[in-house]
C-alpha positions as CSV (number, residue, x, y, z in Angstrom):
1,X,3.6,-65.4,56.8
2,X,5.4,-68.0,54.7
3,X,6.6,-65.6,52.0
4,X,10.4,-65.4,52.4
5,X,10.5,-62.2,50.4
6,X,8.9,-60.5,53.5
7,X,11.0,-62.3,56.1
8,X,13.9,-60.2,57.4
9,X,17.1,-62.1,57.9
10,X,19.4,-59.2,58.9
11,X,19.1,-55.5,59.7
12,X,21.7,-52.8,60.0
13,X,21.0,-49.3,61.2
14,X,22.9,-46.8,59.2
15,X,23.2,-43.1,59.7
16,X,20.4,-40.6,59.0
17,X,17.6,-43.0,59.9
18,X,18.4,-45.5,57.1
19,X,18.1,-49.3,57.5
20,X,19.9,-51.9,55.4
21,X,17.6,-54.9,55.3
22,X,18.4,-58.5,54.1
23,X,15.3,-60.4,53.2
24,X,14.7,-64.2,53.1
25,X,14.9,-64.2,49.3
26,X,18.4,-62.7,49.4
27,X,17.4,-59.2,48.4
28,X,19.3,-56.5,50.2
29,X,17.5,-53.1,50.3
30,X,17.9,-49.8,52.1
31,X,15.0,-47.8,53.4
32,X,15.1,-44.2,54.6
33,X,12.8,-43.9,57.6
34,X,13.3,-40.2,58.4
35,X,10.0,-39.1,56.8
36,X,8.0,-41.8,58.4
37,X,9.5,-41.2,61.8
38,X,8.7,-37.5,61.5
39,X,5.1,-38.2,60.3
40,X,4.1,-40.9,62.8
41,X,4.0,-39.8,66.5
42,X,4.3,-43.4,67.8
43,X,7.8,-43.5,66.2
44,X,9.0,-40.2,67.4
45,X,11.4,-41.8,70.0
46,X,13.4,-43.1,67.0
47,X,14.6,-39.6,66.4
48,X,17.2,-40.4,69.1
49,X,20.1,-41.8,67.1
50,X,21.1,-44.1,70.0
51,X,17.7,-45.8,70.0
52,X,17.6,-46.0,66.2
53,X,20.9,-47.8,66.2
54,X,19.4,-50.6,68.3
55,X,17.3,-51.8,65.4
56,X,17.2,-55.6,65.4
57,X,15.3,-58.4,63.7
58,X,12.0,-59.2,65.5
59,X,10.7,-62.6,66.3
60,X,10.4,-64.9,63.2
61,X,11.8,-62.1,61.0
62,X,8.4,-60.4,60.6
63,X,9.5,-57.1,62.1
64,X,12.3,-54.8,62.8
65,X,12.2,-53.9,66.5
66,X,13.7,-51.2,68.6
67,X,11.8,-51.6,71.8
68,X,10.1,-55.1,71.8
69,X,6.3,-54.8,72.1
70,X,6.5,-51.0,71.8
71,X,8.3,-49.8,68.7
72,X,8.5,-52.0,65.6
73,X,7.8,-51.9,61.9
74,X,6.4,-54.8,59.8
75,X,8.7,-56.4,57.3
76,X,6.2,-56.2,54.4
77,X,5.7,-52.5,55.0
78,X,9.5,-51.9,55.1
79,X,10.0,-53.8,51.9
80,X,7.2,-51.9,50.2
81,X,8.7,-48.6,51.3
82,X,12.2,-49.7,50.1
83,X,10.8,-50.7,46.7
84,X,9.0,-47.3,46.3
85,X,12.1,-45.4,47.4
86,X,14.1,-47.3,44.9
87,X,11.9,-46.2,42.0
88,X,9.8,-49.4,41.9
89,X,6.1,-50.0,42.4
90,X,5.2,-51.8,45.6
91,X,2.7,-54.6,45.9
92,X,0.6,-52.3,48.1
93,X,-0.3,-50.1,45.2
94,X,-2.0,-53.1,43.5
95,X,-3.9,-53.9,46.7
96,X,-5.0,-50.2,47.0
97,X,-6.1,-50.0,43.4
98,X,-8.1,-53.1,43.6
99,X,-9.7,-52.0,46.9
100,X,-10.5,-48.5,45.6
101,X,-12.2,-49.9,42.5
102,X,-13.9,-52.9,44.3
103,X,-12.1,-55.4,42.0
104,X,-11.7,-59.1,42.7
105,X,-8.5,-60.7,41.5
106,X,-10.3,-62.1,38.5
107,X,-11.9,-58.8,37.6
108,X,-8.6,-56.9,38.0
109,X,-6.7,-59.4,35.9
110,X,-9.3,-59.1,33.1
111,X,-9.2,-55.3,33.3
112,X,-5.4,-55.4,32.9
113,X,-5.4,-58.1,30.2
114,X,-3.1,-60.4,32.2
115,X,-3.5,-63.8,33.8
116,X,-4.9,-64.0,37.3
117,X,-1.8,-65.9,38.5
118,X,0.5,-63.1,37.4
119,X,-1.6,-60.5,39.1
120,X,-1.5,-62.6,42.3
121,X,2.3,-62.6,42.1
122,X,2.4,-58.8,41.7
123,X,-0.2,-58.3,44.5
124,X,1.7,-60.6,46.9
125,X,5.1,-58.9,46.2
126,X,6.6,-62.2,44.8
127,X,7.3,-60.5,41.5
128,X,8.1,-56.9,40.8
129,X,5.4,-54.9,39.2
130,X,6.4,-53.6,35.7
131,X,5.8,-50.0,35.1
132,X,3.4,-50.8,32.1
133,X,1.2,-52.8,34.5
134,X,1.0,-49.9,36.9
135,X,0.3,-47.5,34.1
136,X,-2.5,-49.8,32.9
137,X,-4.0,-49.6,36.4
138,X,-3.9,-45.8,36.4
139,X,-5.3,-45.6,32.9
140,X,-8.1,-48.1,33.6
141,X,-9.1,-46.1,36.7
142,X,-9.0,-42.8,34.7
143,X,-11.3,-44.3,32.0
144,X,-13.7,-45.6,34.7
145,X,-13.8,-42.2,36.4
146,X,-14.3,-40.4,33.1
147,X,-17.2,-42.6,32.2
148,X,-18.9,-42.0,35.6
């Protein structure tokens, strides 16, 4: 993964299962993992505050690890969760929308009335997704389903 915005440079475990993450593009974000830890059985050991406090940057900055090879989380997923928790729209929503509707990058860009390159930036997480773009996705899908 060459995208610096998904490479973690530093991680700090805060109280109440929150991480402060510094990414390769300089962004510092916090992500609350309590809900995820409660929902995913494989992460249940992280309920122990002493283990959670051992969070560290994994090899090449692609993960946050607690127990190498056993308990880790991917950098792109952590960033997407942090974006969503901060009120933004993560790149994963664009991927899911395109997949759900069987859209290629070209077809999705045409449906939204934007250039293919800009949609690629949104989909890769390189640029934040404006709310009006996400609303256009939702509206396009509603119209498609209404017609079906």
